[in-house]
C-alpha positions, 0 to 999 in steps of 0.5 A: 658539314660540321656535326654540330651544324645539325644544332643550328637555330637551336638554343644551346648551352656552350660549355667552354674553357679557356686555361682554367676558366670555365664558362657557360653560355646559352644563346640560339646557335646561328652558325657553325664551320670547321673551327668556329661557333657563333650564338646570339644571346636574348639580350642581343649580344654574339659570342663566337667560339673557337671550336678548340676551346668547347668542351660541350654543347648542350641543347635545350630541346630534343633535336632528332637523328 
């Protein structure tokens, strides 16, 4: 079980990087495994992120510990 799995179903911002490029993507966290996360954006687009490129996951709401 991944630490980020507590965020499944929560709207988040994903801060990621690839080389010198920094990105921010917002969506609903749908799935997490040991190497990947999947979010669905408001426009219906699905994005996959390799966790080695993710700098931070920031939820829009309080997540109980």
